[in-house]
N, C-alpha and C positions, 0 to 999 in steps of 0.2 A: 504493500498499498502506500509504504513510503517513497518508494522508486517511481509508484507512479504519479505521486503528487511530484515532486522532483521534476520529472521528464514534464508535465503539464506547467509545471512552473518556468524551465525554461522555453519550454514552446511560445510561453504567450511573451514573455523576451524579445527575443527572435522574433515573431509575430509586431510585436509592435514597433521594434525596431525597424524591419523592414516597412511597414504601414507608413511610418512615422517620416523615413527617408523618400520614399515617391509623392507624398503630401507634402513636405517641404522642397522639391523641385516643382512644384506646380502638378502631381500628375493627380487624379482620383483617387480619396483616400477610401469610397466603399469598394471600388474595383479592387486596389491594392490589398484589400483585405482579405475577396476571392484567390486573388494568387498567391497569398501571403498562406494559407490550408492548403497548396497544393503544394508548397514549398516544404511546407511542415509533415505531409504526409510523405513526400518524398526523403524527407532528411529520417525519418522515422522508419521507414524499408529493414524488413526483417533481414536483409543481406548485409547492414551495415554493422560494425563494432564500435568504429574510430572516425569516420566520417557521417558522424549523427548531428543534432541540433546543439550539442553539449561542444565540439567544434567550433561551432559558428560564436558561440558565447564565449568561448577562450580568445579566439582573435579579438571579438569586440574589446573582451576587455583588455585587451595588449595592447590595440589603440591607444588606449588611455593610459596605460602605461608611456608609453613612445610620446604620447601626447605633453609631457612633462619636457621633452627636445625639441620637439617639432609642433610649429604652430598651424592646426588646418582651419580656414574659416568654414561658415555653414554649408556653404557649397560642395568644397572637399570633405566636409564629411557627412554628406549624403551620399556622395560617388564613390567612396569609399564604403560606406555602408552596403550599400546595393551589388558593389562588387564581392564582399564577401557572404554575403547572406545567399549569391545566387554563385559563388566560386565552386561549390561539390554540387550542388543542388540534382545534376544528373549524374551516377555515380553507380559504374556497373566493371569497375575492375577493368578499363580499358582506357588505360594511359595516351590522351588526345583527343580522343574520342568523347570521351567523358566532360573534359575541359568545352571541346567545342561543341557540343549539345547542351551545354551545362550556360553558355554564355548565346547560345541561340533560343533557349529558355527566357532568361533576361529582357533579348532584346524582344520578342513576342509582347511578354507578360507586360514590359515598359512601355511599349508600344500604345499596348492596348487600354493601359492605362493616363495616356495622354500626356508622356513625359516627353520633352523635347527633345529631336536626335541628336543636337551634340551632348547631349547625357546618356543617351543609349550608347552611342557611339566609345565614350567614355569607359560606361562602366562594362562593354562589351571586352574591348581592349586590355583592360584590367582582369577580365576574367582568364582573357588566354593566355594573356601572360605569365599564369600557373602551369600552363605547359612545362614550359623549360626551368622556368622559374631563373632567369637571365633577366636583366633590364640593364639598358645603356645610362644609369646615373644620372639622367637629365628628368627622369619623370618620382619626384618625392610622393605621390601615392600611390604608385607600382612600386616602389622601396617599401614601404610600408604593409602593402598587400605582402608583398614576396616576405617579409622581415616577420610578422604575425603565423602566416602562415605557416613557419620553421619554426618556431618559437619553442615548438614541443622538444624539439632536438637538444634546446639547452634545461631543459626537467631537470630536476631532482631526478636519481638513479632509478628509483623505484614508481617514479610518474612515468621515468621515460621507456623503462621496463616493461609495463602497462599499455602503453601504446605501441611497441613492438608486440604485444599478446593478440591486440587488438587489431591491427593491421595483418597479421597475419592471417589472424579468424577469417577475414574478410576475403582473405586469395584463399580459402580450406579446397577450394579445385582445383590449386596448383600443388602440385607432388613437391615433397623437398627438398629433393636437388635443383629441381627448379627454381626454387622459393630463392634457395640459398645461392643461388649465380645470380636472379635476376637483384635480389636484395643487395648484394655484394656490390654491384655492378651501380647502382643505383648510390649507396654509398659512397664510396667509392667516391664516386662525381663529387660528392659535396665535401668531403674530407679532404676532398685534394684542392679544391678551389682556393684561392688567394682571399677573396672574398666571398664568405660568408652570409654576411648581415651587412646589408648596405648601408642603416641607420648606426647615426653611431651611438646612441640607445640601446637600441637591440645589440651591438656589437659587444658594449660593455655587459651588459645584461646577462648575453647567454652564449656568445663564442666560442672561449672558453673552453666550458661543459660539453657542449654542442661535439665539440670534437671529439669530447672526452668517452664519449657516449657514443658516440658514433666508430669510433676505435676500438673501443671495450666490445661491440658487437660485432664488426669485423672478424674481431679473435676468436668467438664465439664460433661463428656460421663457417 
């Protein structure tokens, strides 16, 4: 019962964030409420263990952490909130395809709510940036989005290990050997980057622990 109540509360926070951001950019709040229900239904799909509304909430919270160092105006806040809420709305364990489908979902529902094209384009571009988790360093919103998406890598060991177990559960259809090969490739591509976190606040808070966590996981694969 407590878990159900917690899930309901988490969903309510995500729903409010989505509707508020849509309305903030001139969209129809009633229409946003309808799309929010679909968004929450997707994040609540049975095959998800990590990429749930809890991940969205964590990212929204981490934006507030980074906001101690980075000033985001109301427009930026709304655009970033919409991108965070939508970035994993489609998640079927198909890297690249999932992000493209999520970007298309965001475009469709934001257009239906009457959001200006320029804002929709911006949200779509941010969601698509999560395919490679690379940015040119010229876009503060992309830097923040990608940093908070990877914040879990810099979590304390117990929380990081729980994240790894949850992601493995989402790929339960993949054989162990294939998982180890694929997971190791992803980890190496991240840990070998000269720049893992783009914002100074994220680098200061998460970089060292993230690299330690990933090297530790690699050692056990």
